[in-house]
C-alpha positions in Angstrom: 14.8 8.4 13.4 13.2 10.8 16.5 10.3 8.3 16.7 12.7 5.1 16.7 14.7 7.2 19.3 11.9 7.6 21.4 10.3 4.1 21.3 14.1 3.2 22.2 14.3 5.3 25.2 11.0 3.7 26.7 12.5 0.5 26.1 15.6 0.8 28.3 13.9 2.9 30.8 11.2 0.1 31.7 13.5 -2.2 33.3 14.9 0.7 35.8 11.3 1.4 36.9 11.2 -2.2 38.6 14.9 -2.3 39.6 17.3 0.5 39.1 20.9 -1.2 40.4 24.0 -2.3 38.9 22.7 -5.6 37.6 20.2 -4.0 35.7 22.1 -1.7 34.4 24.7 -4.3 32.9 21.7 -6.0 31.5 20.2 -3.0 29.7 23.9 -2.4 28.4 24.2 -6.4 26.9 20.4 -5.7 25.7 21.1 -2.3 24.0 21.7 -4.0 20.5 18.1 -5.7 20.6 16.2 -2.9 21.7 16.9 -1.2 18.5 15.8 -4.0 16.5 12.5 -4.5 18.8 12.0 -0.5 18.2 12.1 -1.1 14.8 9.4 -4.0 14.9 7.2 -2.1 16.8 7.0 1.0 15.1 6.6 -0.4 11.6 2.8 -0.6 11.6 3.2 3.6 12.3 5.7 4.3 10.0 3.6 2.2 7.2 0.3 4.5 7.9 2.3 7.4 7.9 3.9 6.9 4.8 0.7 5.7 3.1 -1.0 8.7 4.6 1.6 11.1 2.7 1.2 9.0 -0.5 -2.5 9.5 -0.9 -2.0 12.9 0.0 0.5 13.0 -3.0 -2.0 11.2 -5.6 -5.1 13.7 -4.7 -2.8 16.8 -5.1 -1.3 15.6 -8.4 -5.0 14.3 -9.3 -6.3 18.1 -8.2 -3.4 19.8 -10.3 -3.3 17.3 -13.1 -0.1 17.8 -14.7 0.8 15.8 -17.5 3.6 13.3 -15.7 6.6 11.9 -17.4 8.0 9.1 -15.4 11.6 8.1 -16.4 13.3 4.8 -15.0 16.2 2.8 -16.0 19.1 1.3 -14.5 21.1 4.4 -15.3 20.6 7.8 -17.1 17.2 8.6 -15.3 18.5 11.7 -13.9 20.4 13.0 -17.0 17.4 12.3 -19.1 15.2 14.2 -16.5 17.0 17.5 -16.5 17.7 17.3 -20.1 13.6 17.1 -20.9 13.2 19.8 -18.2 15.8 21.7 -20.2 14.2 21.4 -23.3 10.5 22.4 -22.2 10.7 24.9 -19.5 11.4 27.8 -21.9 8.1 27.1 -23.6 5.8 25.6 -20.7 5.4 25.6 -16.7 7.3 22.5 -16.1 8.4 21.2 -13.1 10.8 18.2 -12.2 11.8 16.2 -9.1 15.1 17.6 -7.7 18.6 16.0 -7.7 18.0 12.4 -7.3 14.8 12.2 -5.5 13.5 9.1 -7.0 11.9 6.9 -4.1 8.0 7.5 -3.2 8.6 9.3 -0.2 11.4 11.3 -1.5 8.8 12.4 -4.9 5.8 12.8 -2.1 8.2 15.4 -0.4 8.6 17.5 -3.4 5.0 17.0 -4.9 3.5 18.2 -1.3 6.0 21.1 -0.7 7.0 22.4 -4.3 4.2 21.4 -6.8 1.9 24.3 -7.4 -1.4 24.6 -9.3 0.1 26.1 -12.7 2.4 23.1 -13.5 2.1 21.8 -17.3 4.5 19.0 -17.2 6.1 17.3 -14.2 9.3 15.1 -14.7 9.3 12.1 -12.6 12.6 9.8 -12.0 11.6 6.7 -10.6 14.5 4.5 -9.2 14.5 0.9 -7.5 16.3 -1.7 -5.4 14.0 -4.4 -5.7 10.7 -5.6 -7.5 7.7 -3.9 -6.9 9.4 -0.4 -6.1 8.4 0.8 -9.6 4.7 0.0 -9.1 4.2 1.5 -6.1 5.7 4.7 -7.4 3.4 4.4 -10.7 0.6 3.8 -9.0 1.1 6.6 -6.5 1.6 9.1 -9.4 -0.2 7.8 -12.5 2.0 9.0 -15.4 1.0 9.8 -18.8 4.1 8.8 -20.3 7.0 6.4 -19.4 10.5 6.6 -20.2 12.8 3.2 -19.4 16.2 4.4 -20.7 18.4 1.0 -19.6 18.6 -2.3 -17.8 21.9 -3.2 -16.4 23.5 -4.7 -13.5 22.9 -1.9 -11.0 22.1 -2.9 -7.3 22.4 -6.7 -7.6 23.1 -6.9 -4.5 19.5 -6.5 -4.0 18.2 -7.6 -7.7 20.1 -10.7 -7.8 19.3 -11.1 -11.6 19.2 -9.2 -14.5 15.7 -10.8 -15.3 14.8 -9.1 -11.9 16.1 -5.6 -12.7 14.0 -5.9 -16.4 10.9 -6.8 -14.7 11.0 -4.3 -11.9 11.7 -1.5 -14.4 9.0 -2.8 -17.0 6.5 -2.4 -13.7 6.5 1.1 -15.3 5.3 0.1 -18.8 2.4 -2.0 -17.1 1.3 0.8 -15.1 0.6 4.0 -17.2 -2.6 5.8 -17.5 -5.2 4.3 -19.8 -4.0 6.5 -23.2 -0.6 6.3 -21.8 2.6 6.4 -24.2 6.0 4.4 -23.7 9.8 5.4 -24.7 12.0 2.5 -24.9 16.0 2.6 -25.2 16.3 -0.2 -28.2 20.1 0.9 -28.0 19.8 -1.1 -24.8 20.2 -5.2 -25.5 17.5 -6.2 -22.7 14.7 -3.5 -23.9 15.7 -4.2 -28.0 12.3 -5.1 -29.5 10.2 -4.8 -26.3 6.6 -3.2 -26.7 3.5 -3.3 -24.7 0.3 -3.5 -26.6 -2.1 -2.0 -23.5 -0.4 1.5 -24.0 -1.8 4.0 -26.8 1.7 4.1 -28.5 5.2 2.4 -27.8 8.1 4.0 -29.4 11.7 2.2 -29.5 14.7 4.9 -30.5 18.4 4.0 -31.1 19.6 1.5 -32.9 18.8 1.2 -36.9 15.6 -0.5 -36.2 14.4 2.4 -33.5 12.4 4.7 -35.4 14.9 7.2 -34.5 18.6 7.0 -34.1 21.9 8.1 -34.4 24.4 8.4 -37.5 27.2 10.5 -39.0 28.7 11.0 -35.5 31.7 13.2 -35.4 33.6 14.7 -32.1 36.1 17.2 -31.7 37.3 19.0 -28.6 34.3 21.2 -28.0 31.4 19.2 -29.7 29.5 16.4 -30.7 27.9 16.2 -33.8 25.5 13.8 -35.2 22.2 13.3 -37.5 19.1 11.6 -35.9 17.4 9.5 -38.9 14.3 7.4 -39.2 13.8 5.0 -41.4 17.0 5.7 -43.1 15.9 9.4 -43.8 17.9 12.2 -42.0 15.5 14.1 -39.7 17.6 16.8 -37.9 21.5 17.6 -37.3 22.6 17.6 -33.4 25.5 19.9 -31.9 26.0 19.2 -28.3 28.5 20.4 -26.0 27.5 16.9 -23.9 30.3 14.4 -23.8 30.1 10.6 -23.8 28.4 8.3 -26.5 25.9 7.7 -23.8 24.7 11.3 -24.0 24.0 10.4 -27.8 21.5 8.2 -26.8 20.3 10.1 -24.2 19.2 13.1 -26.6 17.6 10.7 -29.0 15.5 9.4 -26.3 14.5 13.0 -25.7 13.9 13.5 -29.1 11.4 10.6 -28.9 9.7 11.9 -26.0 9.1 15.2 -28.0 7.4 13.2 -30.4 4.7 11.7 -28.6 4.7 15.1 -26.5 4.0 17.3 -29.6 0.1 16.6 -30.0 -0.3 18.6 -26.3 3.1 20.4 -25.7 4.6 21.0 -29.2 7.9 22.6 -29.7 9.8 23.1 -33.3 12.8 20.9 -34.5 14.6 23.9 -34.6 13.7 25.0 -30.6 14.6 21.6 -30.1 17.9 21.8 -31.6 18.8 25.1 -29.8 18.2 23.6 -26.6 20.6 20.9 -27.1 23.1 23.0 -28.2 22.6 25.1 -25.0 23.0 21.8 -22.6 26.1 21.4 -20.5 27.1 18.5 -18.6 25.3 18.0 -15.5 27.7 18.3 -12.4 29.9 15.2 -11.4 28.4 13.5 -14.9 31.3 13.8 -17.3 31.6 17.7 -16.5 35.1 19.3 -17.1 37.1 21.6 -14.8 40.7 22.9 -15.2 43.3 23.7 -12.9 46.8 25.2 -13.6 49.5 24.2 -11.0 52.7 25.7 -11.8 51.9 25.9 -15.4 51.1 22.3 -15.2 47.6 22.1 -16.8 45.1 19.4 -14.7 41.6 18.7 -16.6 39.5 16.7 -14.6 36.8 14.7 -16.3 34.3 14.4 -13.4 32.3 11.5 -13.6 32.1 10.5 -10.0 28.2 10.4 -9.6 27.7 7.0 -10.0 29.3 4.3 -12.9 27.8 1.5 -15.1 29.2 -0.4 -17.7 27.9 2.0 -20.8 28.8 4.6 -19.0 32.6 3.7 -18.2 33.3 2.7 -21.3 31.6 6.0 -22.7 33.9 7.8 -20.3 37.0 6.0 -21.1 36.4 7.0 -24.8 36.0 10.8 -24.0 39.4 10.3 -22.2 41.2 8.9 -24.9 40.0 11.5 -27.4 41.6 14.1 -25.3 45.3 15.3 -26.2 48.0 15.0 -23.5 48.3 12.5 -20.5 45.4 10.5 -20.1 45.0 8.9 -16.2 42.1 7.3 -14.3 40.9 7.1 -10.8 38.2 4.6 -10.4 37.3 2.1 -7.4 35.8 0.0 -10.3 32.1 -0.6 -10.9 30.6 -1.6 -7.3 27.4 -3.4 -6.3 27.4 -5.8 -9.4 26.5 -9.1 -7.0 27.4 -12.0 -9.3 27.7 -9.8 -12.2 31.0 -8.3 -10.9 33.3 -10.8 -13.0 30.9 -10.2 -16.4 31.3 -6.5 -15.4 35.1 -6.7 -15.2 35.4 -8.3 -18.5 33.3 -5.5 -20.3 35.3 -2.7 -18.9 38.9 -4.1 -19.1 39.6 -3.1 -22.7 38.6 0.4 -21.7 41.5 0.7 -19.4 44.5 -0.3 -22.2 46.7 2.6 -23.6 45.9 4.7 -20.7 49.1 6.1 -19.3 48.4 6.0 -15.6 45.6 3.6 -13.6 44.5 4.7 -10.4 42.3 2.0 -8.4 41.0 3.0 -5.2 40.9 -0.7 -3.5 37.9 -2.2 -2.2 36.5 -5.8 -2.3 34.7 -5.3 -5.4 37.9 -4.7 -7.3 39.4 -8.3 -6.7 38.8 -9.9 -10.3 39.5 -6.4 -12.3 42.9 -6.5 -10.3 43.7 -10.1 -11.5 42.5 -9.3 -15.1 44.8 -6.3 -15.2 47.9 -8.7 -13.8 47.0 -11.1 -16.5 47.0 -8.8 -19.3 50.2 -7.4 -17.7 48.9 -3.6 -17.6 50.5 -1.6 -14.7 48.1 0.2 -12.4 48.9 2.2 -9.0 46.6 0.9 -6.2 45.9 3.4 -3.3 43.3 3.4 -0.2 41.3 6.8 -1.1 40.7 9.4 -3.9 43.0 11.9 -2.2 45.9 9.7 -2.0 45.1 8.9 -5.9 45.0 12.4 -6.8 48.1 13.6 -5.2 50.1 10.8 -6.4 49.3 11.9 -10.2 49.9 15.5 -9.2 53.1 14.7 -7.8 53.9 12.2 -10.4 53.3 14.9 -13.4 54.4 18.2 -11.7 57.2 18.6 -14.0 55.1 18.1 -17.2 54.9 22.2 -18.1 52.1 23.4 -20.6 50.5 19.6 -21.2 47.3 18.5 -20.4 47.3 16.2 -17.7 43.8 14.7 -18.5 42.1 12.9 -15.3 39.1 10.9 -15.3 37.4 10.5 -11.8 35.2 7.6 -12.6 32.8 6.5 -10.0 32.4 7.6 -6.1 33.3 5.2 -3.7 31.1 5.3 -0.7 32.3 4.2 2.8 30.0 1.0 2.5 32.0 -0.2 0.0 35.3 0.2 1.7 33.5 -1.9 4.7 32.4 -4.6 3.2 
């Protein structure tokens, strides 16, 4: 930004060198938007060279340290699985992970150059993409030993356009692993089910009964979710977790698949895995629970505001419906669906049935979802902001003493969607 600003200022100053008068001033004022565009064009080769320099530096440092690199990509679930794996292996090995949602080439580069040290055994890297070629760029830079593809879905569809483009982009990870690389795929996702890469050492499909490992005998209560992980109809281990949501069951099985592929180099026992999963808590803004007592009215917030996708939305609504008390949702729907926004609305509409209160934060992407609710005669409240939605629910239920008012906050609403 500083370099862009300097070039832009130079372009603005040049006309005044030749003629400093009112006409020049008005001309520069009129051309100001075009100078910003021209500055971006002029600076592009410089920025490209700078980025290439740092990416090469990142690759050299990784080659020198030589950690075992697990790269995780997918339309959703990347950050959750990355943090799960890091928590599972951290007590037993020297592990590192990219922070928060740092999943771009320069974000990963920054972390490697500033934070990675020579003692790292396993490096868990999250790889994100908004257009074809993004995952290949990251994989070429970090040269991963093991790849994980969590899911394929209608995310960032305004840039990807089609699900096929999403799949091809995520599959770039499978095609750019090390020669002896291994791959874990979530066969529970219909777009990944049954896929394999014959060019890697081993492809492990998990979830669904035709995956090598899959969950069954699932039970829930207010505190825990329990299930068994089976392989070829034989029980392997029993899992007990405080994590909310059916999608976290799939995430845990994916982590178990990763564990099995890592056992030859970084062995942990099934007992250690079970204990690690029991100690996991929901990540902030991903189905994390918070409670508030206002004049003996018990408000329980299920915060799933980080982002949303079809599977996560449905899973979060299932969690809400299992809780005792009043059941409310605040949501802008699922945004950035592109041409898939109507099919997305059709997928999630049944999850909104039988809720006590549906509060929609208005935006352009909600148009079809609102029409579906109207056709089904499902009542909802339309508001302009999250704060307005929360105030509405707090006022409406202010007299419901000693009863839980459960409020699911499903998906955040960035300003750019309000402006579209």
